[in-house]
N, C-alpha and C positions, 0 to 999 in steps of 0.2 A: 908289753904283755896282759891280760887281764886275768883279774886277781881267780885264784881257782875257786872252782866252788865251795862249797859251805859241807861240812861234814866228811869231808874227802869222797865224796863223790866220784872225785877224777879218779879213786882206784875204780870202783864200781864201773865207770863210763870206761875208762882202759881197759878194763877185763871184757865188757862189751866189743870192743873192738879189735878185739883181736882175731876175731872172722873179717876182713878187709874181700866183700866181696868183689870188688869193681876189679882187684890186684890178683883176686883167689890166692889169698893168702891167707892162715892159718897157723895163729903163734900155738895152739893147744892143737896141735899133730902130732902126732904118734912122739915125734923124738921132743918138741921145743916144752911141752905142757909143766912137767916138772920146773924148768929152766924161770917159763914166766912165773909161775907161783912165788920159786925164788926169789927171785930178781923182782917181786913186791912187796918179797919182805911179810909173807904170808907162811913160806915154811924154810927149813933149816937147811943149807945148801947140800946135806947129805940126805934128803929124803927124795924117795921115788913115787912115782904115781906110777900105779898099776890102770889096763886100759879099760877098767872097772871102774878107776876114781876117774878117769880122763872121761869118761862117758858121761859120768854125775857133773863134771866141772861145762861139761857141754849143751848140758841138759840145763845146770843152771846159766847161761850164758845165752839160751836162746828164752828162756824163761824171763830171763830180767829184759831182754830186747823187745818181747812180745810186751812185756807191760810200758817201757819207753813207747813203744808205737799209739798205746792205750793213751800218755799222756801226748799222744800228737793226734789226738781225734782217732785211730783206731778202734775197733770194736774190742772190748774186755774179753778175755781170756783168764775161764776159769782153772786150766790146767797150769798157765802161770802159777796163780797161788798157791796150787796142792805143790809146784816142785820146788817155791820156795819156804813152804810151813818144814816138806820133808827135811830141804837141808838145813833150818833152823833147830827141827827137832833130832837129825844125828850129832849135827854141830853141839848139841844142848845149849842152844843158845838161853842166856837169863841174865836177868836183871843181878847187878853185883854194887853193893852199898858202900861205901870208906866209910871211916872214922866221923865225920863229920855231917854223916845222913849222904853224902851226896850220891846218887845211881848211875850206873854206867851197865851198856848193854855188851854182856862178852860172852863167848862161846866158852864150857867147860871142858869140849870134848880135843885132843889132841890133835895133834897129825893133821891130813888131808880133809877130815869131816870138821876140825874145829877150820883150817883154811877157807873152805865153803862158806861156813856161817859166818867167818868176820866181815866176807864182803856183803853181807845181808844187814849188817851195824852199820853203814854208813843210808842205807835204803831205811833203815826203819828211824834212825835219828831226821833226818829229811823228812819221812812219813808226816813227822812231830810239828814240825813248823810250816809245810806246805810247799818247801823247796823240793822237793821228790819231785813235783807237777812239771817243774822246769827239767827234769831228765828227758831231754826224747829221744827218737830215733826219726832220722830223715825217713820221709814219706818217698823220698824216689825209689821204687820195688828196684830198682839194682846198684842200691847205695846200703841205707839203714844201717847208715854209721850214727853211734851215739851222741850226744852231743848237749849241751848247759843249756836254756836259753834264755839269753842275759836279754832278752828286748823289755822294755818298762811294762807289757801289757798281757808279757808270755804268748805272744802270736807267731814265735819262730818256727817252720815246719819245716827247714829244709836246715842241711851244716854247713853247708854255706850259698848262699843267695847265685852269687857269683859261678857257682859251677850248678848245682844241682834242681837253684831254682830255676836258673837260665835253661839248662835242657828241660824243665818241666814246659817250661813255659814256649820253650820253640817246639816242642810237642803235638802243646795245644792250639797251638796259631796254626802246621801244618794240617793237624785234624780236622781243621775248620775250613781253610783252605781247599780238602779231598771232598768237603760233606758240600762244599758250594760249588766244586765243575761236576759233582755228578748232578 
């Protein structure tokens, strides 16, 4: 089993992967959103999420996916950055200094705004050392699964070469064959 990604990026990856396009399942559905945040340790067990909060979570999830696609060669999205900034602002994400001067990033807001902002802490930390660029979304349009690119030269483009990579290569092969027959 590989070592987890740095900066708790696995939490962000898990959050984005709450939507499984292939299986057509969404852990942030009307009934499951609060449970996911509680299980992830971001909310207290008694916490409840209303529909507005759930929609904010979905918006953040898709903004993060968009940034992960950008890390994988996709077009940048101005809207994605705006969503992250709004979540950081609402969650009152700020730098905190310990007695010895060590700095940490943490939300000051309680409840759901703070929970969403906590998802941005690993992103900000990883952006500082360049490891955020290794967090990608699969290029396969029927997958878009988030993953941490462990390749030496950061060239990974599919979540699983044996699945999505193979499907993409087969589609390209078939497409070339159809063009030759015409």
